[in-house]
SERO-4910 file (N, C-alpha, C, O; in steps of 0.05 Angstrom, whole numbers):
BEGIN
 pado doro    nc1    nc2    nc3   cac1   cac2   cac3    cc1    cc2    cc3    oc1    oc2    oc3
  Met    A     21   1843   3183     36   1836   3159     16   1834   3136     -5   1822   3138
  Thr    A     24   1846   3113      7   1844   3090     16   1821   3072     37   1809   3076
  Asp    A      0   1815   3052      6   1793   3034     32   1797   3019     45   1778   3011
  Asp    A     39   1822   3014     63   1828   2998     87   1836   3015    107   1846   3005
  Asp    A     85   1831   3041    107   1837   3059    123   1811   3064    112   1792   3076
  Phe    A    147   1810   3054    163   1786   3057    186   1790   3077    207   1776   3075
  Ser    A    182   1808   3096    204   1813   3116    211   1788   3132    233   1786   3142
  Asp    A    192   1770   3134    197   1745   3149    215   1726   3133    224   1705   3143
  Leu    A    220   1733   3107    237   1717   3090    264   1730   3084    277   1724   3064
  Ala    A    272   1748   3102    298   1762   3098    321   1742   3096    340   1748   3081
  Asp    A    320   1720   3110    341   1701   3109    342   1687   3081    363   1680   3071
  Val    A    319   1684   3069    317   1672   3042    329   1692   3022    344   1684   3005
  Val    A    322   1717   3025    333   1738   3007    364   1738   3010    378   1740   2989
  Glu    A    374   1736   3034    403   1736   3038    416   1712   3025    437   1713   3013
  Ser    A    403   1689   3027    413   1664   3015    413   1667   2984    432   1658   2971
  Leu    A    393   1681   2973    393   1685   2944    415   1704   2936    427   1700   2915
  Val    A    421   1724   2952    443   1742   2946    469   1726   2945    485   1730   2927
  Gln    A    473   1709   2965    497   1693   2966    499   1674   2942    520   1670   2930
  Ala    A    476   1662   2935    476   1644   2912    482   1659   2886    497   1649   2869
  Glu    A    471   1683   2883    476   1699   2860    506   1706   2858    517   1704   2836
  Asp    A    519   1713   2880    547   1719   2880    564   1694   2872    582   1696   2856
  Arg    A    557   1671   2883    572   1646   2876    569   1639   2847    588   1631   2834
  Leu    A    544   1642   2837    540   1636   2808    555   1655   2790    566   1647   2770
  Arg    A    556   1681   2798    571   1701   2782    600   1694   2782    613   1695   2761
  Asp    A    611   1687   2806    639   1680   2807    646   1655   2790    666   1654   2776
  Ala    A    628   1635   2791    633   1611   2776    631   1617   2746    646   1606   2730
  Ala    A    612   1634   2738    610   1642   2710    635   1656   2700    645   1651   2678
  Tyr    A    646   1674   2717    671   1688   2710    694   1669   2707    711   1672   2689
  Glu    A    695   1649   2724    716   1629   2722    715   1614   2696    735   1610   2682
  Arg    A    690   1607   2688    687   1593   2662    694   1612   2639    705   1603   2619
  Leu    A    687   1637   2641    693   1657   2620    723   1660   2617    733   1662   2595
  Arg    A    737   1660   2640    766   1662   2639    778   1637   2625    797   1639   2610
  Ala    A    766   1614   2630    775   1589   2618    771   1591   2587    788   1582   2572
  Val    A    748   1602   2579    743   1606   2550    764   1624   2538    775   1619   2517
  Ala    A    771   1646   2552    791   1665   2543    818   1651   2541    835   1659   2525
  Asp    A    823   1631   2557    848   1617   2557    848   1594   2536    867   1579   2534
  Gly    A    826   1592   2521    825   1572   2499    808   1548   2505    807   1530   2488
  Asn    A    795   1546   2527    779   1523   2534    750   1528   2524    733   1538   2539
  Glu    A    745   1521   2499    719   1526   2487    696   1510   2501    673   1518   2500
  Ser    A    703   1488   2513    683   1471   2526    670   1485   2550    649   1477   2559
  Ala    A    683   1506   2560    673   1520   2584    651   1540   2575    637   1551   2593
  Arg    A    649   1546   2549    630   1566   2540    601   1559   2547    586   1576   2557
  Gly    A    593   1534   2543    566   1526   2550    560   1528   2580    538   1535   2588
  Ala    A    580   1520   2596    576   1521   2625    573   1550   2634    557   1556   2651
  Glu    A    589   1568   2622    587   1597   2629    559   1607   2623    547   1622   2639
  Arg    A    548   1600   2600    521   1609   2593    500   1598   2612    482   1612   2620
  Arg    A    502   1573   2619    483   1561   2638    485   1574   2665    464   1579   2678
  Leu    A    509   1579   2674    512   1592   2700    501   1620   2700    488   1629   2720
  Glu    A    504   1635   2678    493   1662   2677    462   1661   2676    449   1678   2688
  Gln    A    451   1641   2662    422   1638   2661    412   1632   2689    391   1643   2697
  Ala    A    426   1615   2704    418   1609   2731    420   1633   2749    403   1638   2766
  Arg    A    442   1649   2746    446   1673   2762    423   1693   2757    413   1705   2776
  Arg    A    415   1696   2732    393   1715   2726    367   1706   2738    351   1722   2748
  Ala    A    362   1679   2739    338   1669   2751    338   1674   2781    318   1681   2792
  Val    A    361   1670   2794    363   1675   2822    360   1705   2828    347   1713   2847
  Glu    A    371   1722   2810    368   1751   2814    338   1759   2812    329   1775   2827
  Arg    A    324   1747   2793    295   1753   2790    280   1745   2816    263   1760   2825
  Ala    A    287   1722   2827    273   1714   2852    280   1733   2874    262   1740   2890
  Arg    A    305   1741   2877    313   1759   2898    298   1786   2895    288   1797   2914
  Arg    A    297   1796   2870    284   1822   2865    254   1820   2871    242   1838   2882
  Ala    A    242   1797   2865    213   1794   2869    207   1795   2899    188   1808   2908
  Leu    A    224   1781   2915    219   1781   2944    227   1807   2957    215   1815   2978
  Ala    A    246   1822   2946    254   1847   2957    237   1870   2948    240   1893   2957
  Gly    A    219   1865   2929    201   1886   2919    215   1905   2900    207   1928   2896
  Glu    A    237   1896   2887    252   1912   2868    241   1907   2840    230   1885   2834
  Pro    A    243   1926   2822    234   1921   2794    251   1901   2780    275   1898   2786
  Asp    A    239   1886   2762    253   1866   2747    265   1878   2722    250   1887   2704
  Glu    A    291   1880   2720    304   1892   2698    301   1876   2672    304   1887   2650
  Phe    A    294   1851   2674    292   1833   2651    264   1831   2640    260   1819   2619
  Ala    A    245   1844   2653    217   1841   2643    212   1860   2620    189   1860   2610
***
């Protein structure tokens, strides 16, 4: 195993994928609430998207994928 081989962390990567999906779903729910007139959900949607992007960066780093946000 090399220093940049994270195959032993495949379960962590899978957990990050699941977390990313849950955060995306929650952000969409808040976005729908904003569309329905609930302006107070706008801040929550932004925070959820920020968290989702952070989780995506972590997943990409461990999977050896390029970071689209860099």
